[in-house]
C-alpha positions as CSV (number, residue, x, y, z in Angstrom):
1,M,159.5,-50.8,93.3
2,E,157.8,-49.5,96.4
3,R,154.0,-50.1,96.8
4,R,152.7,-46.6,97.4
5,K,149.0,-45.9,97.2
6,A,146.9,-42.8,98.1
7,L,143.2,-42.0,98.5
8,V,142.5,-38.4,97.8
9,V,139.0,-36.9,98.5
10,G,137.6,-33.5,98.1
11,I,134.0,-32.4,98.8
12,D,132.5,-29.1,97.9
13,N,129.0,-30.4,97.5
14,Y,127.4,-29.9,101.0
15,P,123.8,-28.8,100.4
16,G,123.4,-25.5,102.0
17,Q,127.0,-25.4,103.2
18,E,128.9,-25.6,99.9
19,L,132.7,-25.1,99.9
20,D,134.7,-23.4,97.1
21,A,138.1,-25.0,97.2
22,A,138.0,-28.6,98.5
23,V,137.7,-30.2,95.1
24,S,140.5,-28.1,93.6
25,D,142.6,-28.9,96.7
26,A,142.1,-32.6,96.1
27,R,142.8,-32.4,92.4
28,A,146.1,-30.5,92.9
29,V,147.3,-32.8,95.7
30,A,146.4,-35.9,93.6
31,K,148.3,-34.7,90.6
32,L,151.5,-34.0,92.7
33,L,151.4,-37.3,94.5
34,A,150.9,-39.3,91.3
35,R,154.3,-38.4,89.8
36,H,157.7,-37.2,90.9
37,D,159.0,-33.9,89.4
38,D,160.8,-35.8,86.6
39,G,157.6,-37.6,85.6
40,D,158.5,-41.0,87.2
41,P,155.5,-42.7,88.9
42,N,155.1,-42.1,92.6
43,F,151.8,-43.0,94.3
44,Y,149.0,-45.0,92.7
45,V,146.2,-42.5,93.4
46,K,142.5,-42.9,93.6
47,L,140.8,-39.5,93.4
48,Y,137.2,-39.0,94.4
49,T,135.5,-35.6,94.3
50,A,132.1,-34.1,94.9
51,P,131.9,-30.8,93.1
52,V,128.9,-28.5,93.4
53,P,126.7,-29.6,90.4
54,K,126.3,-27.3,87.5
55,P,122.7,-25.9,86.9
56,D,122.1,-28.8,84.5
57,G,123.0,-31.3,87.2
58,T,126.3,-32.4,85.5
59,M,129.8,-32.5,87.1
60,A,132.8,-30.7,85.8
61,V,135.9,-32.8,85.5
62,P,139.2,-31.4,84.1
63,E,140.0,-33.0,80.8
64,D,143.8,-32.6,81.2
65,S,144.0,-34.3,84.6
66,D,146.9,-36.7,85.0
67,V,144.9,-38.6,87.6
68,E,141.8,-40.6,86.9
69,E,139.0,-38.9,88.8
70,E,135.7,-40.3,89.9
71,C,133.1,-37.6,90.6
72,A,130.2,-38.4,92.8
73,D,126.7,-37.8,91.5
74,K,124.6,-34.8,92.3
75,N,124.1,-36.1,95.8
76,G,127.8,-35.9,96.6
77,I,129.9,-38.4,98.5
78,P,128.0,-40.4,101.2
79,Q,129.6,-41.6,104.5
80,K,129.2,-45.3,103.7
81,F,131.1,-44.8,100.4
82,L,134.0,-42.8,102.0
83,R,134.4,-45.3,104.8
84,E,134.6,-48.2,102.4
85,K,137.2,-46.5,100.3
86,I,139.3,-45.7,103.5
87,D,139.0,-49.3,104.5
88,E,140.3,-50.4,101.0
89,L,143.2,-48.0,101.2
90,F,144.5,-49.5,104.4
91,Q,144.2,-53.1,103.2
92,G,147.4,-54.9,102.2
93,D,151.0,-54.7,103.2
94,N,151.9,-51.6,101.2
95,D,155.0,-49.5,101.9
96,I,153.0,-46.3,102.2
97,A,149.2,-45.8,102.4
98,L,148.2,-42.1,102.3
99,F,144.7,-40.6,102.9
100,Y,144.1,-36.9,102.1
101,F,140.7,-35.3,102.8
102,S,139.5,-31.7,102.1
103,G,136.0,-30.8,103.2
104,H,134.0,-30.1,106.3
105,G,134.9,-31.3,109.7
106,A,133.2,-31.0,113.1
107,L,133.9,-31.4,116.8
108,T,131.3,-33.3,118.8
109,G,130.9,-34.6,122.3
110,V,132.6,-37.8,121.2
111,G,135.5,-36.3,119.3
112,G,136.3,-35.1,115.9
113,T,134.3,-36.1,112.8
114,V,134.7,-35.9,109.0
115,I,131.6,-34.7,107.3
116,T,130.3,-36.2,104.1
117,S,127.6,-34.9,101.7
118,D,124.8,-36.9,103.3
119,T,125.6,-35.8,106.9
120,K,122.5,-34.2,108.5
121,I,124.0,-33.4,112.0
122,A,127.6,-33.5,113.1
123,A,126.9,-36.2,115.7
124,E,126.1,-38.6,112.8
125,A,129.3,-37.8,110.8
126,L,132.2,-40.2,110.3
127,P,134.2,-40.3,113.5
128,M,137.9,-39.5,113.2
129,D,138.4,-42.4,115.6
130,E,137.0,-44.8,113.1
131,I,139.6,-43.6,110.5
132,L,142.3,-43.9,113.2
133,D,141.2,-47.5,113.9
134,L,141.4,-48.5,110.2
135,A,144.9,-46.9,109.9
136,N,146.1,-48.5,113.1
137,N,145.0,-51.9,112.0
138,S,146.7,-51.6,108.6
139,K,149.8,-53.7,107.7
140,A,151.2,-50.8,105.6
141,R,154.7,-49.9,106.8
142,E,153.8,-46.2,106.8
143,K,150.4,-44.6,107.2
144,V,150.0,-40.9,106.3
145,I,146.8,-39.0,107.2
146,I,146.4,-35.4,105.8
147,L,143.2,-33.6,106.8
148,D,142.3,-30.1,105.6
149,C,139.0,-29.5,107.5
150,C,137.8,-27.6,110.5
151,H,138.8,-29.1,113.9
152,S,141.1,-31.6,112.2
153,G,143.6,-31.4,115.0
154,A,141.3,-33.7,117.0
155,F,142.5,-36.6,114.9
156,G,144.9,-38.8,116.9
157,S,143.6,-37.4,120.2
158,P,140.9,-40.1,120.5
159,N,137.9,-40.1,122.7
160,T,137.8,-42.9,125.2
161,A,134.1,-42.7,126.1
162,D,133.4,-46.0,124.4
163,G,135.9,-47.8,126.6
164,K,138.5,-48.4,123.9
165,V,142.1,-47.3,124.3
166,R,143.5,-45.9,121.1
167,E,146.9,-44.5,120.1
168,I,148.7,-43.6,117.0
169,S,150.4,-46.9,115.8
170,Q,153.9,-47.3,114.8
171,G,154.6,-45.9,111.3
172,M,151.9,-43.3,111.4
173,V,152.1,-39.6,110.4
174,V,149.2,-37.2,110.8
175,F,149.0,-33.7,109.3
176,S,146.0,-31.5,110.4
177,A,145.1,-28.1,109.0
178,A,144.0,-26.6,112.3
179,L,143.8,-27.1,116.1
180,P,140.8,-29.0,117.5
181,S,139.2,-25.7,118.4
182,Q,139.9,-24.0,115.1
183,K,138.3,-23.7,111.6
184,A,140.3,-24.4,108.5
185,M,140.1,-21.4,106.2
186,E,139.7,-21.3,102.4
187,R,141.3,-18.6,100.3
188,K,138.9,-17.9,97.4
189,S,141.4,-15.6,95.7
190,I,143.7,-18.6,95.1
191,G,141.1,-21.4,94.9
192,H,142.7,-23.5,97.7
193,G,142.4,-23.9,101.4
194,T,145.1,-22.0,103.4
195,F,146.7,-25.2,104.6
196,T,146.6,-27.1,101.2
197,E,148.0,-24.1,99.3
198,L,151.1,-24.4,101.5
199,L,151.1,-28.2,101.2
200,I,151.1,-27.8,97.4
201,E,154.1,-25.4,97.6
202,A,155.9,-27.9,99.8
203,L,155.3,-30.8,97.4
204,N,156.4,-28.7,94.5
205,G,159.8,-28.4,96.0
206,A,159.7,-25.7,98.7
207,A,160.3,-28.4,101.4
208,A,162.8,-30.4,99.5
209,D,166.2,-31.3,100.9
210,L,169.5,-31.2,99.0
211,L,168.7,-34.6,97.5
212,G,165.3,-33.3,96.2
213,E,163.4,-35.5,98.7
214,I,160.3,-34.1,100.4
215,T,159.7,-35.8,103.8
216,P,156.7,-35.4,106.1
217,G,158.8,-33.6,108.7
218,A,160.0,-31.1,106.1
219,I,156.5,-30.4,104.9
220,Y,155.3,-29.7,108.4
221,H,158.3,-27.4,109.1
222,Y,157.5,-25.4,105.9
223,V,153.7,-25.1,106.6
224,D,154.3,-24.3,110.3
225,E,156.8,-21.4,109.5
226,A,154.5,-20.0,106.8
227,L,151.5,-19.6,109.1
228,G,151.5,-16.8,111.6
229,T,151.0,-17.2,115.4
230,W,147.5,-15.8,115.2
231,E,146.4,-17.8,112.2
232,Q,145.1,-21.4,112.1
233,R,147.8,-23.6,113.5
234,P,148.7,-26.9,111.8
235,V,149.1,-30.0,113.9
236,F,151.7,-32.7,113.3
237,K,151.6,-36.1,115.2
238,T,153.9,-39.0,114.6
239,N,154.9,-42.4,115.8
240,V,157.9,-43.2,113.6
241,T,161.5,-44.2,113.9
242,G,162.1,-42.9,110.3
243,W,160.1,-42.0,107.3
244,S,160.1,-42.1,103.5
245,F,159.9,-39.1,101.2
246,L,156.5,-38.4,99.8
247,R,157.8,-36.8,96.5
248,K,161.1,-36.0,94.8
249,V,162.0,-32.9,92.8
250,T,164.9,-32.9,90.4
251,G,164.1,-30.2,87.9
252,P,166.4,-27.3,86.9
253,D,164.7,-25.0,89.3
254,S,165.3,-27.1,92.3
255,S,168.4,-27.1,94.6
256,A,168.7,-30.9,94.5
257,L,172.1,-32.4,94.0
258,P,172.8,-35.8,92.5
259,R,173.7,-38.4,95.2
260,G,177.1,-39.0,93.6
261,M,177.9,-35.3,94.1
262,V,176.8,-35.2,97.7
263,R,179.0,-38.3,98.4
264,K,182.0,-36.3,97.3
265,I,181.8,-34.3,100.5
266,K,183.5,-37.0,102.5
267,K,186.2,-37.3,99.8
268,Y,187.2,-33.7,100.3
269,F,186.7,-33.4,104.0
270,A,188.4,-36.1,106.2
271,D,186.1,-35.3,109.1
272,P,183.3,-32.8,109.8
273,E,185.8,-30.3,111.4
274,H,188.4,-30.5,108.7
275,E,189.4,-27.3,106.9
276,L,190.5,-27.8,103.3
277,P,193.5,-25.6,102.4
278,L,193.1,-23.6,99.2
279,S,195.5,-21.8,96.9
280,P,195.5,-19.9,93.5
281,E,196.0,-23.3,91.8
282,Y,192.3,-24.0,92.5
283,E,191.1,-20.8,90.7
284,P,190.8,-21.3,86.8
285,S,191.5,-17.6,86.2
286,D,195.0,-17.8,87.8
287,P,198.0,-18.6,85.6
288,S,199.2,-21.2,88.1
289,H,195.9,-23.1,88.1
290,D,196.0,-26.9,88.2
291,P,193.2,-28.6,86.2
292,D,192.7,-31.3,88.8
293,K,192.3,-28.7,91.6
294,V,190.1,-26.6,89.4
295,A,187.7,-29.6,89.1
296,I,187.7,-29.9,92.9
297,F,187.1,-26.2,93.3
298,Q,184.0,-26.4,91.0
299,D,182.5,-29.0,93.3
300,L,183.4,-26.9,96.4
301,R,181.7,-23.9,94.8
302,T,178.6,-26.0,94.1
303,F,178.6,-27.1,97.8
304,A,179.0,-23.4,98.8
305,G,176.0,-22.5,96.7
306,V,173.7,-24.8,98.7
307,D,175.2,-23.9,102.1
308,L,177.3,-27.0,102.6
309,V,180.7,-25.2,102.5
310,V,181.9,-21.7,103.5
311,P,185.2,-20.0,103.0
312,V,187.3,-19.3,106.1
313,G,188.3,-15.7,106.6
314,E,186.9,-14.5,103.4
315,D,183.4,-13.6,102.0
316,H,183.8,-15.5,98.7
317,M,185.4,-18.8,97.7
318,Y,187.3,-16.9,94.9
319,W,189.2,-14.8,97.4
320,A,189.7,-17.8,99.7
321,A,191.6,-19.5,96.9
322,M,193.5,-16.4,95.6
323,R,194.6,-15.6,99.2
324,S,195.5,-19.2,100.1
325,K,192.9,-19.4,102.8
326,S,190.7,-22.5,103.3
327,C,187.1,-23.7,103.4
328,K,185.1,-25.7,105.9
329,L,181.7,-27.5,106.3
330,T,178.7,-25.6,107.5
331,P,176.4,-27.2,110.2
332,L,174.3,-28.4,107.2
333,G,177.4,-29.7,105.5
334,K,178.4,-31.6,108.6
335,R,175.0,-33.2,108.7
336,Y,175.3,-34.5,105.1
337,W,178.9,-35.6,105.8
338,R,177.6,-37.9,108.5
339,L,174.8,-39.1,106.3
340,V,177.4,-40.1,103.7
341,K,179.5,-41.8,106.3
342,E,176.5,-43.8,107.5
343,N,175.8,-44.9,103.9
344,R,172.4,-43.1,104.1
345,V,173.2,-41.1,100.9
C-alpha cells in the first residue's frame, strides 16, 4: 500500500482581517483526500484549522467530519506551529507528501509569504522559500503543494537575495490560486474560495480520466479552463517525469471504465488506425444477429459512449452495423490503445 500523507490547513482567524471560507475550504479538501470515491482509504490526512471564535470563545467543529480535525485556540494558528507541521509532513520517504493551505498570503520585497494568525506585518510572515526548502529536501517520491492565498503564484519563483540558489526539485508539483500580482478571491455565496471550489469539483470527478483517476495535470487543466482570462489565473509548476493520481472516482455517476474493459480495446483493434468491419450480425435486434458479435458490439457501444470509438460513415453505431459499415478509434481511443500496449493500463 502506498504511503500517502497530507497536511491540510485553513485559517479564517486573522484578527481584524478575518476570512470567510478558508476553514470550509480546508475541511472539504481534507475530506476528499482522505478517501477515494468508493470509500477506500487514500491519504492519511492531518487537518488543522483556525475558525473565527464564536462569541463565547469556543471553536465550531463539524461532528460528522470523516477527518480528525484539530482546531487552534482563540489565538489561531501561529507561524512556529505551522512551520513545525510542514517540517513533519516532509519527513520520511513517503510516496506522496501533500500540503494544502487556504488563508492569507502576501508579496514582500524578499518574495511571497504565507500569513499565520500571529503575523503582525507581511515581512515577518512565513516565507514561501522556507516551505520550498523543506519540500526540496524531502525524501518523498512526490511532493504536491496547493496554495489558495493571495500572491501564491510567487511560490516556486524563489528570491535569491540571500545568496541561495533554489529550484523546484524532482517530483514536485505546485498549484497556486493566483498570479504573484493577484489576489485570491472568496465566493461567500458558496462558502469557498474561487480556486478551491474548482479544486473540489475536480477531485469529485470532474477531472477524472476514463480509469477514474484524477491526476495533478488534469486538475490544473480543469481549473484553468473554468477561470476566465480576466479572472485570477491559477499557476502550475512541475518538475516531474510522471505523476500519481491524487484521487479515484468509480461511482455510478462517473465515466470511469474498469481496467479490464479498457484493455479490450487492443483486442478489437489490431493497431490504432484499424477499422473494425461491422454487419447486422452485431446488432441484437436483427434476426441474423450472432450472440458473440452482439457481446462485442456492446463493448464497442460502451467505448463510443466515452469517445473512444466512432462509427465510420454513419452518425450512430446502430446504423454502422445495420448498413455494414465500420468503426474506428478516436484520437482519445488511440491514446488508450497505446497505454494498453505499453502495459500502463
